[in-house]
All heavy atoms as an XYZ file, in Angstrom:
972
protein
N       7.914     50.693     71.546
C       7.853     50.637     72.955
C       6.603     49.513     73.339
O       5.657     49.455     72.686
C       7.303     52.014     73.399
C       7.204     51.915     74.924
S       6.997     53.743     75.369
C       6.880     53.643     77.001
N       7.098     48.772     74.263
C       6.198     47.723     74.580
C       5.054     48.156     75.529
O       5.367     48.848     76.528
C       7.181     46.510     75.209
C       6.389     45.290     75.192
C       7.393     44.187     75.670
N       6.967     43.929     77.008
C       7.742     43.322     77.903
N       9.006     42.800     77.475
N       7.423     43.115     79.152
N       3.914     47.779     75.259
C       2.833     48.081     76.204
C       2.840     47.110     77.323
O       2.904     46.059     77.248
C       1.474     48.051     75.502
C       1.332     49.285     74.503
C      -0.173     49.152     74.027
C      -0.427     50.337     73.205
N      -1.862     50.364     72.617
N       2.580     47.730     78.523
C       2.479     46.937     79.780
C       1.192     46.955     80.289
O       0.453     47.938     80.092
C       3.487     47.484     80.823
C       4.910     47.427     80.541
C       5.815     48.019     81.592
O       5.119     48.674     82.548
N       6.978     47.835     81.559
N       0.722     45.793     80.753
C      -0.600     45.637     81.323
C      -0.527     46.015     82.747
O       0.248     45.461     83.555
C      -1.219     44.369     81.041
C      -1.545     44.076     79.636
C      -2.289     42.704     79.603
C      -2.845     42.451     78.271
N      -3.651     41.264     78.155
N      -1.406     46.926     83.173
C      -1.441     47.190     84.608
C      -2.753     46.558     85.103
O      -3.847     46.747     84.557
C      -1.426     48.792     84.806
C      -0.060     49.357     84.423
C       0.025     50.042     83.352
C       0.947     49.144     85.408
C       1.225     50.600     83.013
C       2.206     49.759     85.099
C       2.484     50.505     83.900
N      -2.660     45.992     86.367
C      -3.771     45.479     86.867
C      -4.087     46.312     88.183
O      -3.148     46.733     88.841
C      -3.683     44.009     87.381
O      -2.610     43.997     88.235
C      -3.550     43.085     86.117
N      -5.279     46.721     88.231
C      -5.726     47.531     89.235
C      -5.932     46.758     90.556
O      -6.755     45.838     90.503
C      -6.998     48.338     88.915
C      -7.334     49.373     89.855
C      -8.605     50.133     89.307
C      -8.891     51.192     90.251
N     -10.064     52.011     89.826
N      -5.262     47.022     91.610
C      -5.393     46.211     92.801
C      -6.731     46.428     93.407
O      -7.359     47.471     93.225
C      -4.276     46.747     93.775
C      -3.901     48.047     93.160
C      -4.162     48.109     91.847
N      -7.268     45.473     94.018
C      -8.629     45.573     94.646
C      -8.374     46.325     96.056
O      -7.395     46.774     96.471
C      -9.167     44.268     94.868
C      -8.455     43.400     95.619
O      -7.307     43.597     95.907
O      -8.902     42.282     96.068
N      -9.632     46.594     96.605
C      -9.674     47.435     97.798
C      -8.880     46.810     99.052
O      -8.242     47.510     99.831
C     -11.091     47.630     98.230
C     -11.755     48.787     97.440
O     -10.948     49.466     96.739
N     -12.951     48.763     97.496
N      -8.860     45.493     99.174
C      -8.120     44.886    100.187
C      -6.740     45.010    100.096
O      -5.945     45.318    101.047
C      -8.548     43.403    100.319
C      -8.166     42.806    101.609
C      -8.448     41.370    101.803
O      -9.695     40.982    101.347
O      -7.784     40.440    102.139
N      -6.194     44.782     98.765
C      -4.675     45.121     98.598
C      -4.384     46.540     98.886
O      -3.314     46.804     99.383
C      -4.399     44.674     97.167
C      -4.404     43.174     96.895
C      -4.043     42.891     95.501
O      -4.288     43.676     94.636
N      -3.493     41.667     95.231
N      -5.354     47.458     98.349
C      -4.931     48.854     98.638
C      -4.928     49.241    100.202
O      -4.014     49.873    100.694
C      -5.991     49.715     98.037
C      -5.825     49.940     96.649
C      -6.967     50.817     95.974
C      -4.472     50.572     96.165
N      -5.785     48.615    100.974
C      -5.813     48.900    102.325
C      -4.609     48.275    102.968
O      -4.021     48.882    103.866
C      -7.086     48.238    103.053
C      -8.293     49.003    102.669
O      -8.254     50.174    102.300
N      -9.444     48.360    102.690
N      -4.138     47.076    102.585
C      -2.939     46.574    103.186
C      -1.665     47.329    102.770
O      -0.832     47.543    103.773
C      -2.729     45.032    102.674
C      -3.678     44.044    103.330
O      -4.229     44.261    104.432
N      -4.003     43.019    102.529
N      -1.660     47.710    101.622
C      -0.496     48.563    101.176
C      -0.508     50.006    101.891
O       0.472     50.347    102.379
C      -0.644     48.900     99.564
C       0.597     49.595     99.024
C       1.749     48.822     99.149
C       0.222     49.897     97.567
N      -1.654     50.431    102.106
C      -1.703     51.837    102.898
C      -1.356     51.580    104.407
O      -0.678     52.285    104.941
C      -3.213     52.333    102.852
C      -3.582     52.864    101.587
O      -2.566     53.143    100.669
O      -4.809     53.103    101.314
N      -1.741     50.493    104.899
C      -1.443     50.146    106.245
C       0.111     49.936    106.446
O       0.791     50.432    107.422
C      -2.056     48.881    106.802
C      -3.605     49.078    107.108
C      -4.257     47.752    107.439
C      -3.745     50.139    108.257
N       0.761     49.260    105.416
C       2.292     49.013    105.504
C       2.992     50.386    105.296
O       3.914     50.703    106.092
C       2.637     48.151    104.288
C       2.374     46.685    104.465
C       2.740     45.949    103.274
O       3.654     46.232    102.609
O       2.104     44.788    103.132
N       2.439     51.279    104.453
C       3.138     52.600    104.303
C       2.948     53.342    105.650
O       3.925     54.009    106.095
C       2.587     53.300    103.114
C       3.028     52.543    101.820
C       2.789     54.697    103.054
C       2.251     53.237    100.600
N       1.905     53.380    106.247
C       1.588     54.077    107.476
C       2.472     53.564    108.536
O       3.127     54.270    109.384
C       0.060     54.032    107.888
C      -0.854     54.913    107.103
C      -2.278     54.581    107.550
C      -0.534     56.368    107.365
N       2.623     52.277    108.529
C       3.543     51.604    109.564
C       4.920     52.046    109.379
O       5.701     52.439    110.301
C       3.423     50.153    109.568
C       4.117     49.371    110.544
N       3.842     49.391    111.940
C       5.379     48.729    110.455
C       4.792     48.712    112.557
N       5.643     48.191    111.642
N       5.495     52.122    108.153
C       6.798     52.587    107.870
C       6.963     54.033    108.176
O       8.065     54.444    108.725
C       7.165     52.284    106.388
C       7.292     50.847    106.097
C       7.655     50.642    104.583
O       7.972     51.581    103.872
O       7.527     49.439    104.067
N       6.018     54.791    107.898
C       6.162     56.229    108.285
C       6.159     56.398    109.818
O       6.974     57.143    110.303
C       4.923     57.078    107.757
C       5.073     57.088    106.223
C       4.896     58.421    108.392
C       3.900     57.814    105.452
N       5.430     55.637    110.548
C       5.409     55.796    111.976
C       6.815     55.308    112.517
O       7.173     55.810    113.420
C       4.276     54.844    112.521
C       3.936     55.043    113.936
C       3.468     56.502    114.248
O       2.766     57.063    113.537
N       3.929     56.953    115.452
N       7.338     54.251    111.997
C       8.743     53.809    112.470
C       9.694     54.840    112.190
O      10.613     55.103    113.007
C       9.068     52.453    111.767
C       8.344     51.281    112.296
C       8.746     50.022    111.560
O       9.745     50.108    110.710
O       8.174     49.034    111.776
N       9.585     55.582    111.033
C      10.478     56.532    110.690
C      10.397     57.816    111.698
O      11.437     58.334    112.080
N       9.287     58.139    112.030
C       9.044     59.155    113.011
C       9.555     58.846    114.388
O      10.161     59.593    115.174
C       7.545     59.603    113.343
C       6.982     60.398    112.030
C       5.778     60.228    111.415
C       7.758     61.461    111.460
C       5.355     61.095    110.500
C       7.369     62.150    110.605
C       6.085     62.083    110.019
N       9.410     57.514    114.799
C       9.941     57.011    116.028
C      11.458     57.059    116.145
O      12.081     57.265    117.105
C       9.413     55.501    116.319
C       7.865     55.615    116.677
O       7.375     56.501    117.084
N       7.265     54.381    116.397
N      12.025     56.672    114.884
C      13.497     56.780    114.897
C      13.901     58.232    114.960
O      15.125     58.419    115.584
C      13.994     56.135    113.536
C      13.938     54.668    113.487
C      14.421     54.143    112.187
C      14.282     52.603    112.103
N      14.678     52.002    110.801
N      13.164     59.253    114.333
C      13.651     60.456    114.542
C      13.546     61.121    115.892
O      14.272     61.888    116.297
C      12.761     61.349    113.536
C      13.200     61.222    111.953
S      12.038     62.147    110.939
C      12.386     63.936    111.479
N      12.605     60.580    116.701
C      12.400     61.097    117.988
C      13.508     60.507    118.961
O      13.736     61.085    120.035
C      11.056     60.458    118.644
C       9.910     61.306    117.968
O      10.120     62.418    117.476
O       8.752     60.806    117.985
N      14.181     59.445    118.531
C      15.273     58.926    119.281
C      16.502     59.810    119.289
O      17.385     59.709    120.290
C      15.736     57.491    118.895
C      14.632     56.454    119.162
C      14.913     55.145    118.549
O      15.926     54.996    117.916
N      14.052     54.132    118.736
N      16.780     60.642    118.310
C      17.861     61.414    118.255
C      17.803     62.670    119.306
O      16.664     63.309    119.303
C      18.172     62.023    116.857
C      18.519     61.027    115.884
C      17.676     60.628    114.797
C      19.781     60.420    115.942
C      18.095     59.673    113.970
C      20.073     59.400    115.071
C      19.272     59.150    114.030
N      18.822     62.928    119.999
C      18.689     64.154    120.998
C      18.790     65.493    120.115
O      19.466     65.582    119.050
C      19.923     63.799    121.832
C      20.864     63.066    120.998
C      20.154     62.311    120.027
N      18.007     66.317    120.663
C      18.034     67.673    120.041
C      18.820     68.758    120.963
O      18.437     68.817    122.070
C      16.599     68.182    119.908
C      15.816     67.247    118.838
C      16.548     69.586    119.195
C      14.413     67.588    118.668
N      19.816     69.261    120.390
C      20.496     70.308    121.114
C      20.373     71.705    120.501
O      20.523     71.906    119.409
C      22.043     69.873    121.077
C      22.971     70.963    121.598
C      22.894     71.159    123.002
C      23.743     71.718    120.686
C      23.858     72.088    123.538
C      24.544     72.666    121.296
C      24.677     72.970    122.619
O      25.460     73.910    123.124
N      19.922     72.594    121.375
C      19.756     74.020    121.004
C      20.874     74.814    121.810
O      20.674     74.895    123.036
C      18.372     74.507    121.257
O      17.448     73.574    120.738
C      18.172     75.923    120.693
N      21.737     75.617    121.116
C      22.593     76.307    121.734
C      22.011     77.593    122.469
O      20.951     77.890    122.052
C      23.613     76.888    120.693
C      23.177     76.382    119.421
C      21.875     75.436    119.599
N      22.697     78.000    123.542
C      22.031     79.206    124.302
C      22.184     80.457    123.478
O      22.931     80.593    122.471
C      22.650     79.191    125.622
C      24.187     79.405    125.639
O      24.759     79.162    124.496
O      24.580     79.701    126.699
N      21.559     81.414    123.981
C      21.463     82.841    123.315
C      22.892     83.427    123.427
O      23.274     84.109    122.381
C      20.464     83.695    124.099
C      20.307     84.956    123.499
C      19.793     84.911    122.112
C      19.220     85.750    124.320
N      23.709     83.239    124.447
C      24.970     83.849    124.528
C      25.882     83.441    123.317
O      26.655     84.072    122.712
C      25.680     83.595    125.831
C      25.076     84.310    126.985
C      25.708     84.192    128.291
O      26.455     83.160    128.340
N      25.490     84.976    129.237
N      25.750     82.165    123.082
C      26.554     81.657    121.942
C      26.190     82.265    120.634
O      27.100     82.546    119.907
C      26.247     80.085    121.831
C      27.137     79.378    120.761
C      28.322     78.954    120.885
C      26.606     79.130    119.476
N      28.863     78.431    119.761
C      27.796     78.540    118.781
C      25.445     79.292    118.734
C      27.722     78.111    117.408
C      25.470     78.954    117.402
C      26.546     78.288    116.690
N      24.947     82.494    120.366
C      24.575     83.211    119.074
C      25.149     84.656    119.151
O      25.660     85.168    118.220
C      23.079     83.118    118.970
C      22.567     81.873    118.474
C      21.731     81.035    119.232
C      22.754     81.430    117.159
C      21.145     79.927    118.832
C      22.172     80.243    116.730
C      21.555     79.446    117.545
N      24.938     85.271    120.449
C      25.451     86.707    120.392
C      26.834     86.728    120.197
O      27.399     87.718    119.417
C      25.000     87.312    121.799
C      23.614     87.610    121.928
O      22.903     87.821    120.935
N      23.084     87.628    123.108
N      27.612     85.860    120.687
C      29.064     85.863    120.513
C      29.415     85.480    119.073
O      30.377     86.150    118.563
C      29.722     84.866    121.480
C      31.322     84.820    121.447
C      31.796     86.144    121.925
O      31.196     86.719    122.885
N      32.813     86.655    121.377
N      28.587     84.605    118.443
C      28.904     84.329    117.035
C      28.675     85.602    116.144
O      29.433     85.825    115.212
C      28.044     83.226    116.595
C      28.300     82.716    115.136
S      27.427     81.292    114.759
C      25.761     82.048    114.260
N      27.688     86.372    116.386
C      27.371     87.562    115.721
C      28.398     88.545    115.886
O      28.821     89.233    114.982
C      25.953     88.149    116.040
C      25.792     89.424    115.537
C      24.913     87.157    115.661
N      28.860     88.788    117.112
C      29.885     89.755    117.443
C      31.241     89.326    116.710
O      31.908     90.251    116.023
C      30.208     89.848    118.892
C      28.980     90.504    119.591
C      31.446     90.580    119.271
C      28.949     90.568    121.045
N      31.633     88.099    116.746
C      32.792     87.595    116.018
C      32.739     87.941    114.505
O      33.513     88.326    113.830
C      33.023     86.094    116.342
C      33.522     85.916    117.734
O      33.844     86.804    118.425
O      33.467     84.550    118.192
N      31.526     87.553    113.939
C      31.306     87.776    112.547
C      31.352     89.298    112.192
O      31.929     89.578    111.097
C      29.928     87.074    112.156
C      29.712     87.013    110.688
C      30.730     86.165    110.014
O      31.155     85.081    110.608
O      31.101     86.370    108.768
N      30.776     90.049    112.907
C      30.876     91.489    112.737
C      32.317     92.024    112.802
O      32.835     92.930    111.947
C      30.032     92.334    113.657
C      28.587     92.248    113.439
C      27.712     92.847    114.496
O      28.190     93.266    115.444
N      26.489     93.208    114.089
N      33.050     91.530    113.813
C      34.503     91.852    113.894
C      35.433     91.428    112.659
O      36.133     92.198    112.089
C      35.007     91.316    115.182
C      36.422     91.499    115.378
N      36.971     92.804    115.813
C      37.591     90.748    115.341
C      38.273     92.689    115.889
N      38.689     91.484    115.636
N      35.035     90.190    112.196
C      35.664     89.697    111.049
C      35.425     90.493    109.789
O      36.281     90.746    108.954
C      35.465     88.162    110.811
C      36.057     87.292    111.792
O      36.986     87.714    112.466
N      35.392     86.081    111.970
N      34.185     90.861    109.589
C      33.789     91.703    108.430
C      34.355     93.104    108.544
O      34.809     93.623    107.498
C      32.239     91.875    108.373
C      31.541     90.649    107.844
C      30.018     90.960    107.707
C      29.351     89.759    107.112
N      28.007     90.032    106.698
N      34.551     93.687    109.664
C      35.223     95.017    109.787
C      36.703     94.944    109.531
O      37.066     95.750    108.909
C      34.941     95.504    111.263
C      35.476     96.881    111.508
C      35.021     97.405    112.894
C      35.567     98.822    112.991
N      35.355     99.328    114.375
N      37.307     93.811    109.967
C      38.627     93.589    109.680
C      38.918     93.415    108.191
O      39.929     94.140    107.621
C      39.090     92.388    110.535
C      40.624     92.212    110.569
C      40.881     90.977    111.633
C      42.410     90.807    111.707
N      42.669     89.540    112.448
N      38.107     92.821    107.543
C      38.282     92.514    106.115
C      38.034     93.788    105.347
O      38.704     94.080    104.295
C      37.318     91.376    105.670
C      37.448     91.079    104.186
C      36.451     89.988    103.783
C      36.769     89.604    102.326
N      35.636     89.062    101.633
N      37.048     94.635    105.818
C      36.705     95.808    105.114
C      37.873     96.806    105.290
O      38.346     97.404    104.229
C      35.550     96.548    105.779
C      35.271     97.899    105.295
C      34.704     98.069    103.949
C      35.408     98.977    106.143
C      34.340     99.316    103.524
C      35.184    100.284    105.601
C      34.597    100.465    104.263
N      38.558     96.965    106.496
C      39.658     97.749    106.600
C      40.865     97.343    105.703
O      41.546     98.126    105.090
C      40.066     97.823    108.083
C      41.479     98.442    108.166
C      38.983     98.471    108.933
N      41.105     95.944    105.647
C      42.102     95.440    104.696
C      41.849     95.799    103.294
O      42.833     96.120    102.738
C      42.209     93.895    105.085
C      43.244     93.259    104.168
C      43.318     91.738    104.379
C      44.063     91.003    103.430
N      43.931     89.612    103.548
N      40.693     95.516    102.772
C      40.322     95.816    101.473
C      40.388     97.293    101.115
O      40.972     97.746    100.000
C      38.876     95.385    101.018
C      38.852     93.801    101.099
O      39.934     93.090    100.964
O      37.760     93.197    101.114
N      40.015     98.097    102.042
C      40.170     99.528    101.824
C      41.622    100.080    101.799
O      41.936    100.835    100.941
C      39.418    100.283    102.969
C      39.276    101.879    102.784
C      38.487    102.123    101.610
C      38.570    102.404    104.001
N      42.345     99.451    102.604
C      43.788     99.791    102.692
C      44.466     99.402    101.395
O      45.223    100.286    100.709
C      44.579     99.033    103.858
O      43.911     99.474    105.010
C      46.029     99.478    103.833
N      44.173     98.284    100.815
C      44.691     97.827     99.529
C      44.185     98.636     98.463
O      45.106     99.128     97.533
C      44.372     96.291     99.410
C      45.106     95.374    100.273
C      44.602     95.925     97.838
C      44.685     93.955    100.216
N      42.953     99.030     98.469
C      42.521     99.917     97.418
C      43.154    101.304     97.395
O      43.524    101.785     96.399
C      40.944    100.148     97.602
C      40.277    101.291     96.761
C      39.947    100.883     95.417
C      39.992    102.514     97.158
C      39.517    101.820     94.538
C      39.432    103.460     96.356
C      39.190    102.976     95.119
N      43.359    101.895     98.550
C      44.001    103.116     98.691
C      45.508    103.141     98.201
O      45.815    104.055     97.428
C      43.849    103.709    100.097
C      42.529    104.144    100.396
C      44.769    104.960    100.271
C      42.110    104.518    101.894
N      46.120    102.075     98.645
C      47.569    102.004     98.257
C      47.540    101.769     96.607
O      48.550    102.478     96.033
C      48.122    100.685     98.872
C      48.309    101.115    100.342
C      49.555    100.344     98.105
C      48.729     99.746    101.156
N      46.733    101.005     96.037
C      46.747    100.867     94.532
C      46.415    102.252     93.957
O      47.045    102.500     92.890
C      45.888     99.642     94.183
C      46.537     98.288     94.691
C      45.614     99.703     92.657
C      45.579     97.170     94.427
N      45.337    102.870     94.399
C      44.973    104.101     93.771
C      46.048    105.184     93.838
O      46.300    105.912     92.917
C      43.703    104.689     94.541
N      46.822    105.169     95.045
C      47.862    106.248     95.150
C      49.033    105.856     94.227
O      49.522    106.772     93.465
C      48.481    106.272     96.612
C      49.737    106.916     96.664
C      47.403    106.825     97.446
N      49.308    104.557     93.952
C      50.365    104.150     93.061
C      49.979    104.547     91.581
O      50.777    105.092     90.840
C      50.575    102.638     93.167
C      51.432    102.368     94.552
C      51.417    102.143     92.063
C      51.475    100.888     94.749
N      48.713    104.188     91.205
C      48.323    104.591     89.841
C      48.221    106.068     89.539
O      48.774    106.538     88.564
C      46.858    103.977     89.679
C      46.957    102.405     89.527
C      46.273    104.581     88.280
C      45.769    101.765     89.549
N      47.702    106.806     90.499
C      47.602    108.301     90.435
C      49.055    108.785     90.255
O      49.267    109.844     89.633
C      46.854    109.000     91.529
C      45.324    108.778     91.378
C      44.654    109.256     92.587
C      44.755    109.313     90.116
N      49.904    108.415     91.161
C      51.338    108.883     91.195
C      51.934    108.642     89.819
O      52.599    109.498     89.259
C      52.159    108.122     92.296
O      51.482    108.486     93.588
C      53.592    108.707     92.265
N      51.684    107.422     89.230
C      52.299    107.113     87.929
C      51.759    107.985     86.901
O      52.449    108.527     85.991
N      50.390    108.397     86.928
C      49.788    109.147     85.947
C      50.428    110.593     86.163
O      50.604    111.276     85.022
C      48.243    109.126     86.036
C      47.725    107.791     85.634
C      47.620    110.290     85.351
C      46.305    107.643     85.885
N      50.475    111.149     87.269
C      50.937    112.519     87.489
C      52.424    112.681     87.062
O      52.760    113.694     86.418
C      50.768    112.925     88.943
C      49.214    113.122     89.123
C      51.544    114.227     89.224
C      48.857    113.240     90.719
N      53.133    111.658     87.552
C      54.618    111.682     87.028
C      54.775    111.621     85.504
O      55.602    112.385     84.892
C      55.421    110.570     87.770
C      56.796    110.391     87.022
C      55.588    110.767     89.236
N      54.052    110.765     84.900
C      54.085    110.648     83.393
C      53.611    111.793     82.659
O      54.012    112.358     81.602
C      53.491    109.426     82.903
O      52.131    109.455     83.125
N      52.548    112.568     83.276
C      51.886    113.791     82.837
C      53.049    114.849     82.798
O      53.099    115.658     81.881
C      50.686    114.077     83.577
C      49.954    115.402     83.000
C      49.563    115.204     81.476
C      48.862    115.791     83.875
N      53.723    115.088     83.873
C      54.631    116.212     83.990
C      55.924    115.908     83.484
O      56.652    116.864     83.113
C      54.633    116.710     85.502
C      53.390    117.380     85.835
C      52.566    116.880     86.671
C      52.990    118.663     85.301
C      51.299    117.507     87.071
C      51.908    119.248     85.600
C      50.940    118.779     86.447
O      49.866    119.316     86.720
N      56.496    114.701     83.614
C      57.881    114.357     83.181
C      57.952    113.894     81.884
O      58.952    114.285     81.091
C      58.400    113.442     84.164
C      58.583    113.706     85.577
C      59.462    114.857     85.891
O      60.425    114.992     85.243
N      59.079    115.815     86.670
N      56.907    113.057     81.330
C      56.960    112.662     79.996
C      55.551    112.836     79.350
O      54.875    111.819     79.275
C      57.474    111.214     80.031
C      58.814    110.988     80.695
S      59.113    109.199     80.904
C      58.306    108.939     82.382
N      55.296    113.954     78.925
C      54.017    114.185     78.326
C      53.651    113.342     77.178
O      52.576    112.870     76.865
C      53.756    115.699     78.032
C      55.167    116.249     78.437
C      55.987    115.148     78.928
N      54.704    113.185     76.297
C      54.410    112.361     75.077
C      53.994    110.798     75.465
O      53.113    110.340     74.738
C      55.807    112.332     74.170
N      54.672    110.354     76.368
C      54.326    108.913     76.819
C      52.848    108.843     77.359
O      52.078    107.986     77.181
C      55.385    108.432     77.855
C      56.733    108.203     77.127
C      54.855    107.056     78.481
C      57.744    107.725     77.888
N      52.536    110.058     78.258
C      51.282    110.086     78.812
C      50.052    110.179     77.747
O      49.212    109.419     77.777
C      51.161    111.274     79.606
C      49.767    111.543     80.312
C      49.253    110.765     81.281
C      48.836    112.489     79.702
C      48.114    111.046     81.819
C      47.655    112.690     80.149
C      47.252    111.949     81.274
N      50.439    110.929     76.596
C      49.386    111.049     75.563
C      49.309    109.794     74.881
O      48.211    109.291     74.506
C      49.845    112.343     74.624
C      49.596    113.615     75.502
C      48.902    112.164     73.429
C      50.189    114.745     74.753
N      50.449    109.159     74.624
C      50.377    107.748     73.801
C      49.635    106.823     74.773
O      48.900    105.974     74.151
C      51.874    107.341     73.663
C      51.985    106.173     72.603
S      53.660    105.916     72.068
C      54.432    105.264     73.557
N      49.880    106.720     76.023
C      49.102    105.779     76.865
C      47.676    105.982     76.863
O      46.743    105.152     76.840
C      49.672    105.878     78.268
C      50.995    105.037     78.587
C      51.290    105.313     80.003
C      50.802    103.607     78.390
N      47.260    107.254     76.773
C      45.878    107.634     76.749
C      45.188    107.198     75.487
O      44.053    106.669     75.517
C      45.640    109.240     76.980
C      45.971    109.789     78.370
C      45.192    109.147     79.475
O      43.935    109.027     79.224
N      45.689    108.709     80.468
N      45.918    107.440     74.326
C      45.482    107.059     73.055
C      45.411    105.472     72.909
O      44.310    104.958     72.497
C      46.269    107.565     71.895
C      46.116    108.966     71.784
C      45.977    106.817     70.597
C      47.176    109.606     70.967
N      46.327    104.756     73.526
C      46.219    103.200     73.533
C      45.147    102.769     74.341
O      44.438    101.945     73.897
C      47.600    102.704     73.892
C      48.659    102.973     72.834
C      47.548    101.283     74.210
C      50.101    102.587     73.248
N      44.972    103.384     75.432
C      43.881    102.928     76.403
C      42.583    103.137     75.805
O      41.556    102.347     75.838
C      43.978    103.663     77.755
O      45.325    103.470     78.198
C      42.916    103.288     78.701
N      42.365    104.355     75.061
C      41.055    104.670     74.530
C      40.838    103.702     73.488
O      39.698    103.196     73.248
C      41.051    106.116     74.093
O      41.320    106.940     75.134
C      39.670    106.422     73.376
N      41.912    103.421     72.577
C      41.597    102.550     71.564
C      41.357    101.121     71.958
O      40.453    100.434     71.463
C      42.919    102.435     70.495
N      41.906    100.687     73.016
C      41.679     99.332     73.592
C      40.225     99.204     74.055
O      39.562     98.270     73.871
C      42.645     98.941     74.748
C      42.346     97.700     75.506
C      42.727     96.640     74.859
C      41.691     97.820     76.683
C      42.339     95.382     75.617
C      41.390     96.625     77.470
C      41.566     95.385     76.867
N      39.735    100.226     74.767
C      38.375    100.230     75.198
C      37.411    100.171     74.184
O      36.424     99.449     74.281
C      38.150    101.545     76.299
C      39.007    101.393     77.534
C      36.630    101.769     76.490
C      38.945    102.579     78.315
N      37.628    100.970     73.062
C      36.750    100.961     71.961
C      36.704     99.604     71.289
O      35.598     99.014     70.963
C      37.122    102.072     70.945
C      36.433    101.875     69.563
C      36.710    103.440     71.541
N      37.815     99.005     71.037
C      37.986     97.709     70.358
C      37.434     96.643     71.313
O      36.553     95.854     70.790
C      39.382     97.387     70.043
C      39.494     95.886     69.659
C      39.968     98.274     68.913
N      37.551     96.647     72.525
C      37.003     95.624     73.514
C      35.675     95.791     73.563
O      34.835     94.705     73.459
C      37.734     95.713     74.815
C      37.199     94.811     75.795
C      37.677     93.471     75.805
C      36.338     95.143     76.753
C      37.220     92.476     76.635
C      35.870     94.194     77.785
C      36.329     92.873     77.671
O      35.879     91.928     78.576
N      35.039     96.999     73.706
C      33.565     97.019     73.780
C      32.934     96.702     72.455
O      31.792     96.138     72.538
C      33.272     98.600     74.079
O      33.920     98.981     75.338
C      31.801     98.820     74.310
N      33.532     97.104     71.317
C      32.924     96.687     70.056
C      32.881     95.185     69.896
O      31.876     94.695     69.385
N      33.872     94.457     70.208
C      34.027     92.972     70.099
C      33.032     92.425     70.989
O      32.357     91.414     70.688
C      35.355     92.432     70.379
O      35.618     92.540     71.709
N      32.897     92.803     72.266
C      31.858     92.216     73.169
C      30.481     92.528     72.764
O      29.605     91.675     72.694
C      32.041     92.846     74.563
C      33.353     92.480     75.209
S      33.558     90.679     75.240
C      32.525     90.211     76.711
N      30.235     93.675     72.149
C      28.846     94.047     71.661
C      28.519     93.182     70.409
O      27.416     92.592     70.465
C      28.699     95.506     71.331
C      27.430     95.917     70.754
C      26.281     96.061     71.672
C      27.253     96.267     69.511
C      25.178     96.428     71.344
C      25.989     96.595     69.010
C      24.872     96.736     69.902
N      29.527     93.032     69.488
C      29.383     92.104     68.366
C      29.046     90.703     68.746
O      28.249     90.082     68.269
N      29.818     90.278     69.784
C      29.645     88.867     70.247
C      28.289     88.791     70.906
O      27.515     87.735     70.671
C      30.678     88.531     71.213
C      30.556     87.145     71.687
C      31.687     86.771     72.713
N      32.799     86.903     72.147
C      34.109     86.896     72.804
N      34.045     86.750     73.991
N      35.223     86.809     72.177
N      27.729     89.715     71.570
C      26.439     89.624     72.122
C      25.347     89.630     71.234
O      24.323     88.921     71.284
C      26.265     90.863     73.191
C      25.134     90.783     73.987
C      25.067     92.041     75.077
C      23.915     91.868     76.031
N      23.908     92.986     76.996
N      25.476     90.452     70.107
C      24.510     90.557     69.100
C      24.338     89.267     68.304
O      23.414     88.757     68.093
C      24.790     91.730     68.105
C      23.943     91.686     66.797
C      24.611     93.038     68.814
N      25.625     88.739     67.972
C      25.652     87.381     67.244
C      25.010     86.272     68.075
O      24.475     85.352     67.588
C      27.028     87.121     66.869
O      27.855     86.833     67.867
N      25.333     86.296     69.399
C      24.640     85.375     70.301
C      23.236     85.448     70.393
O      22.410     84.481     70.491
C      25.393     85.434     71.756
C      24.757     84.544     72.682
N      25.018     83.127     72.664
C      23.989     84.661     73.885
C      24.399     82.530     73.759
N      23.776     83.356     74.387
N      22.609     86.658     70.421
C      21.192     86.885     70.478
C      20.488     86.415     69.154
O      19.389     86.183     69.154
C      20.831     88.295     70.854
C      21.280     88.597     72.285
O      21.215     87.706     73.155
N      21.347     89.792     72.589
N      21.202     86.561     68.037
C      20.598     86.251     66.764
C      20.374     84.729     66.532
O      19.604     84.263     65.692
C      21.499     86.787     65.619
C      21.437     88.248     65.401
C      22.324     88.826     64.409
O      22.976     88.059     63.722
O      22.260     90.058     64.112
N      21.178     83.877     67.230
C      21.072     82.445     67.159
C      19.687     81.952     67.629
O      18.981     82.180     68.428
C      22.100     81.738     67.970
C      23.423     81.848     67.176
C      24.470     81.205     68.113
N      25.807     81.630     67.574
C      26.928     81.240     68.278
N      26.911     80.559     69.224
N      28.076     81.524     67.608
């Protein structure tokens, strides 16, 4: 790496540099003052809040309806398989339990190996 020589500017150069920087900052502030500032009125904010609450409520009802429909379908399938085909129900329960154990074990092993690095 090459060493660079830095020369320390004298006081007059520092003062001129400071004055230039102050002048540029002042010009920047003057340019900012030229832009018009628009503040919406209170009714606009109130209407925006009411609209947002309405949209959230609508989305909540939609998500809840989808959840209930899916839950009813799953529970109906479980009840039907339990009473009509108990052998398939028991086999599905065993497969599901085995899948959960294998998946949890693999994720735990992956997490332990990641922490050992």
